[in-house]
C-alpha positions in Angstrom: 0.2 0.1 0.1 1.5 3.1 -1.3 1.8 5.8 1.5 0.4 9.5 0.6 3.1 12.0 1.3 2.3 15.9 2.6 4.9 18.1 0.4 7.5 19.8 2.9 8.2 23.5 2.3 11.5 24.8 3.5 11.7 28.7 4.9 14.1 30.6 3.0 16.7 32.8 5.0 15.2 36.0 3.9 11.6 35.2 5.7 13.3 34.5 9.0 15.1 37.7 8.8 12.2 39.3 7.8 10.3 38.0 11.3 13.0 38.7 13.3 12.8 42.6 12.4 9.0 42.5 12.9 9.5 41.2 16.5 12.2 43.8 17.5 9.8 46.4 15.9 6.9 45.3 18.2 9.0 45.0 21.4 10.5 48.5 20.9 7.1 49.9 20.2 5.8 48.5 23.5 8.8 50.0 25.6 8.4 53.4 23.9 4.6 53.4 25.1 5.8 52.5 28.5 8.4 55.1 28.9 6.1 57.7 27.8 3.2 56.9 30.5 6.2 56.7 33.0 7.8 60.1 31.8 4.3 61.8 31.8 3.8 60.9 35.7 7.2 62.1 36.5 6.2 65.6 34.9 3.5 65.8 37.2 5.3 65.0 40.1 8.1 67.2 39.5 5.8 70.3 38.8 4.7 69.7 42.4 8.3 70.7 43.7 7.9 74.1 42.6 9.0 76.6 39.7 12.5 75.3 39.1 11.3 72.6 37.1 9.4 74.5 34.8 12.2 74.1 32.4 11.2 70.4 31.8 8.4 70.6 28.7 5.3 69.0 29.5 3.5 66.5 27.1 0.4 68.5 26.1 -1.8 66.4 28.6 0.2 67.5 31.7 0.3 71.2 30.8 -2.8 72.1 32.7 -1.9 70.5 35.9 1.4 71.8 36.2 0.4 75.4 35.4 -2.2 75.1 38.3 0.4 73.6 40.8 2.6 76.5 39.8 -0.1 79.1 40.6 -1.2 77.6 43.9 2.6 77.8 45.0 3.1 81.5 44.0 0.1 82.4 46.1 1.5 80.6 49.1 4.4 82.5 48.7 2.7 86.0 48.3 0.6 84.9 51.5 3.6 84.4 53.6 5.5 87.1 52.4 2.5 89.7 52.6 0.1 88.6 55.5 -1.4 91.8 55.8 -3.0 91.7 52.3 -5.2 89.0 53.1 -6.6 90.3 56.5 -10.4 90.9 57.1 -11.9 94.0 57.5 -12.1 93.8 60.9 -8.3 94.6 61.2 -8.1 96.7 58.6 -8.5 100.8 59.0 -12.3 101.8 58.7 -13.2 103.9 55.6 -13.4 107.6 57.2 -12.8 111.2 56.2 -9.5 112.9 56.3 -8.8 115.7 59.0 -6.5 118.6 59.0 -4.2 118.6 61.7 -2.3 120.8 63.2 0.8 120.3 65.4 0.8 121.9 68.7 3.8 122.5 71.2 4.5 118.9 72.7 4.3 117.6 76.1 7.2 118.3 78.0 8.0 114.4 78.4 6.6 111.4 76.1 4.2 109.2 78.2 2.0 105.9 77.9 -0.8 104.9 80.0 -0.9 108.2 81.8 -4.1 110.0 82.5 -6.1 113.5 81.8 -8.6 115.5 83.1 -9.9 119.1 81.7 -11.2 121.9 83.6 -12.1 124.6 81.4 -9.2 125.8 79.4 -6.8 123.8 81.4 -5.7 120.5 80.8 -4.1 118.4 83.2 -2.1 115.3 82.2 -0.7 112.9 84.9 2.1 110.4 85.4 2.5 107.6 82.6 5.7 105.5 81.5 8.5 107.5 79.6 9.8 103.9 78.5 9.0 100.4 80.2 11.9 100.9 82.6 10.9 104.4 83.4 7.4 106.1 84.8 6.7 109.6 85.8 5.7 111.0 89.2 4.6 114.7 88.1 1.8 116.6 86.5 2.1 118.6 83.5 -0.7 121.3 82.7 -1.4 122.7 79.2 -3.3 126.2 78.8 -5.5 126.1 75.7 -5.9 129.8 75.5 -2.3 130.2 75.0 -1.8 126.9 73.7 1.5 126.6 76.0 2.5 123.8 78.6 2.2 126.3 81.6 3.0 124.4 84.7 4.4 121.3 86.3 4.1 119.8 90.1 4.9 116.6 91.7 2.0 113.8 93.0 2.5 112.0 96.1 4.9 109.3 96.4 2.5 106.9 97.0 0.4 107.8 94.4 0.4 105.4 91.2 2.3 106.0 88.0 0.4 104.7 85.7 -3.0 102.8 85.1 -4.7 105.3 87.0 -8.3 106.3 87.0 -9.2 110.0 87.2 -12.4 111.9 87.6 -13.3 115.4 88.7 -16.3 117.7 90.2 -15.0 120.8 88.3 -12.6 121.8 90.6 -10.9 118.6 92.5 -9.3 115.9 90.7 -9.7 112.4 92.1 -6.8 110.1 91.4 -7.6 106.3 91.8 -5.6 103.2 92.2 -3.3 102.2 89.4 0.2 100.6 89.0 3.2 102.3 91.0 6.7 101.8 89.6 7.7 100.4 85.9 7.6 97.1 84.1 4.5 95.1 85.4 4.8 95.9 89.1 1.9 95.6 91.4 -1.0 97.9 92.0 -1.8 100.1 94.9 -5.6 100.9 96.3 -4.5 104.7 97.4 -6.9 107.5 96.3 -6.0 110.9 96.0 -7.7 114.3 95.7 -5.9 117.1 94.0 -7.5 120.7 94.7 -6.5 122.3 91.4 -6.6 126.2 92.7 -4.2 125.2 95.7 -2.3 122.2 93.8 -2.3 120.4 97.2 -3.3 116.7 97.5 -5.4 115.1 100.2 -5.3 111.2 100.9 -9.3 109.5 100.7 -10.2 106.0 102.0 -8.7 103.3 99.8 -10.2 101.1 97.2 -11.6 97.8 98.7 -8.7 95.8 96.7 -6.4 97.4 94.1 -6.9 97.6 90.6 -5.5 98.4 87.3 -7.0 100.8 84.7 -10.4 101.0 86.9 -13.0 102.7 85.0 -13.3 106.1 87.1 -16.2 109.0 87.0 -17.8 111.3 89.1 -21.6 111.1 89.0 -24.6 112.0 91.0 -22.0 113.5 93.9 -20.3 110.2 94.1 -17.1 108.8 92.9 -17.6 105.3 91.1 -14.9 103.2 90.1 -15.5 100.0 88.3 -13.8 97.1 86.2 -10.2 97.1 85.7 -7.9 94.5 86.2 -7.5 92.5 89.6 -4.0 92.3 91.8 -2.5 89.7 89.0 -2.9 92.4 86.5 -4.8 89.9 83.9 -7.9 88.5 85.4 -11.0 91.4 84.9 -12.6 92.8 87.5 -16.5 93.4 87.3 -16.5 95.0 90.9 -18.4 98.3 91.2 -17.7 100.6 93.9 -18.4 104.1 94.8 -17.7 106.8 97.5 -19.3 109.8 98.5 -17.2 113.0 97.9 -17.3 116.6 98.2 -15.1 119.4 98.0 -12.4 117.0 97.9 -13.3 115.2 101.1 -14.7 112.0 101.5 -18.1 112.0 103.2 -18.0 108.1 103.9 -15.1 106.2 105.9 -15.5 103.1 103.4 -16.5 102.7 99.7 -20.0 101.2 99.2 -20.7 98.1 96.8 -22.8 98.6 93.7 -24.3 96.7 91.0 -21.7 94.9 89.1 -20.5 95.8 85.6 -21.7 93.3 82.9 -18.2 92.7 81.5 -15.0 93.3 83.1 -11.5 94.5 82.3 -9.2 97.7 81.8 -8.5 100.4 79.3 -12.3 101.6 78.8 -13.7 104.9 78.6 -16.1 106.0 81.4 -18.4 109.0 80.7 -20.9 110.7 82.6 -23.7 112.5 80.4 -27.2 113.3 80.9 -27.2 112.0 84.3 -26.1 108.6 83.0 -22.7 106.7 83.3 -21.7 105.3 80.0 -18.9 102.4 80.1 -17.1 102.1 76.1 -14.9 99.3 75.0 -12.3 97.9 76.9 -10.5 94.3 77.3 -10.1 91.2 78.9 -6.6 90.3 79.9 -3.4 92.2 79.9 0.5 92.2 80.2 1.7 90.3 83.5 4.6 90.0 85.5 7.2 87.2 84.6 7.2 84.6 87.2 10.2 85.1 89.3 11.3 88.5 87.8 13.1 90.7 90.0 12.1 93.7 88.3 8.6 92.5 87.7 9.5 92.1 83.4 6.0 92.4 81.5 5.1 89.4 79.7 2.7 89.4 77.1 -0.6 87.3 77.8 -3.9 86.4 75.7 -6.0 89.4 75.3 -9.9 89.8 74.3 -10.5 93.5 73.1 -14.1 94.3 72.7 -16.3 97.4 71.8 -19.0 96.6 74.2 -21.2 99.9 75.4 -23.1 99.9 78.7 -25.1 102.6 80.4 -26.6 102.9 83.8 -29.6 104.5 84.3 -31.3 106.3 86.9 -32.4 103.5 88.6 -28.9 101.9 88.8 -29.4 99.1 85.9 -27.1 98.4 83.3 -28.4 98.6 79.8 -26.4 97.2 76.4 -26.4 99.9 73.9 -25.1 99.4 70.2 -21.1 98.4 70.1 -18.3 100.7 68.8 -17.8 100.0 65.0 -14.8 98.1 66.0 -13.4 96.3 69.2 -11.5 99.2 71.0 -9.6 99.3 74.2 -6.7 102.0 75.8 -9.3 104.7 75.5 -9.5 105.5 79.4 -8.6 109.4 78.6 -9.5 109.2 74.8 -12.7 110.9 74.9 -14.4 114.4 75.2 -18.5 115.4 75.0 -19.2 117.6 72.4 -23.0 118.8 71.2 -24.3 115.8 73.1 -22.1 113.3 71.3 -19.0 111.1 72.8 -16.0 111.6 70.7 -13.1 108.9 71.0 -9.6 108.9 69.4 -7.4 106.1 68.6 -7.0 103.2 70.9 -6.4 99.3 70.1 -8.3 96.4 68.5 -8.1 92.9 68.2 -4.6 91.3 67.5 -3.1 90.7 64.1 -4.8 86.8 63.3 -1.3 85.8 61.8 1.6 87.6 63.6 -0.6 87.9 66.8 0.8 91.6 67.3 -1.3 94.5 68.9 -3.1 96.6 66.2 -3.3 100.5 67.0 -6.4 102.1 66.0 -6.1 105.4 63.7 -10.0 106.4 63.5 -11.9 109.3 65.5 -15.5 107.5 66.6 -18.7 109.4 67.3 -21.1 108.0 69.5 -24.4 110.6 69.2 -26.4 110.4 72.6 -29.8 111.9 70.8 -29.9 108.9 68.5 -27.7 106.2 70.1 -25.6 105.7 67.0 -22.0 105.2 65.9 -20.0 106.9 63.3 -16.9 108.0 61.9 -15.8 111.6 62.3 -12.4 111.4 60.7 -8.8 110.1 60.7 -6.3 110.9 63.1 -2.7 111.9 61.7 -1.5 108.3 62.5 -2.7 105.2 64.6 -2.0 105.7 68.5 -3.2 104.5 71.9 -4.0 106.0 75.4 -4.4 109.4 73.8 -5.0 112.1 76.3 -7.7 114.5 74.5 -9.3 117.7 74.9 -11.8 120.1 73.7 -11.6 123.8 73.4 -13.2 126.4 71.2 -14.0 124.4 68.6 -10.7 122.3 68.6 -10.3 118.8 69.2 -7.0 118.1 70.8 -5.0 115.1 71.7 -1.3 114.5 72.8 0.7 111.4 74.3 0.5 107.9 74.0 2.2 105.3 71.6 2.3 105.5 67.9 2.3 103.2 64.8 5.4 101.9 63.1 4.0 103.9 59.9 1.4 103.9 57.6 1.6 100.4 56.6 2.3 99.0 59.9 -0.3 99.2 62.5 2.0 97.8 65.2 3.0 99.9 68.2 6.4 101.4 68.8 7.2 104.9 69.6 5.9 106.5 73.0 5.2 110.0 72.0 4.7 113.3 73.5 3.4 115.0 70.4 0.3 117.3 70.7 -2.1 117.9 67.7 -5.5 119.7 66.9 -8.1 119.9 64.6 -11.2 122.0 64.0 -14.4 119.5 64.6 -17.7 120.3 63.3 -20.4 118.2 63.8 -24.0 118.5 62.2 
């Protein structure tokens, strides 16, 4: 039986070479696609590292991703270098009209956290820090009629050198409590009366407890003292005491306890007007003495500045009124009453949210007692806290305090004795 044979075809050398070339090209194509994918991923990662990698040319589908990350990085760098540009309006100067300010003869010494009282044309300026390591123990007097500093005399040795409360009945000036000495030394409970005609001092019954920068005012024949900071210089006090006084004499042997103030703390304005007592602004907390420091070196603590306004009426009840346009503190002697309005100059507001630095205030505020509304009168020549403010013959005056570091930096720097005035017209 014959067997059938299938034909056998031999492959030529040319065909073998061709197949090998096809296989090599296929492998190369696959490798190229893999490399392109890997390189695209590398570009995306590199773009996150910053602009130094921008020299690498991205493939088209990665361009938008790289540009977005580069823009985000640039935005972050701007925010780090210029944080003030990203502040909310609460920390910026409020829009207010410009005012024409005229520089007057400066006070004989610069002072911070001093006090002042105006009686007719005479402006009495008390105590204060000359620097953190030096305090004043005298009174300077400015005459608004002659626009000159006309007199100077010493205070009692036991009287506070800063953070004192002051009030007047029209002839006698009452100086209450406060801090003795520089840095953050302890408070005193001493109370003194000055006869402005004889320039003689007299001691009155001390406060029930020492206070720093308590709100002080003469109202209805009594000396009222409220709030302030307690003996540790930080804890807000809400106590309210009063003492009957007449012609520089105490009519009682001890202070009487009154209804507490709704919110405690130092550095607030206290005004008697229309047979009512007003408390404006202030803060909770203050610098404290560093523990163990032999010189009571000041150490910063957390503070809360507020713009609360309270009124004590004829029935001795506290009533909340519209708050200030911005939180404001260090204004205890920064006010005057003009045309049934309270005018307040400067102060401090809430700290910078990024740097945590103190922010000074450069506006002039008005509280209309007829409408119980706030408005802005204008701007000071610079931001400044603890101004000592007076009003005479149509002019608003302020002197002393601590001013800002410049138009673009609202942080406090230089303690000043400068005096300025502007014509004030209220409609």
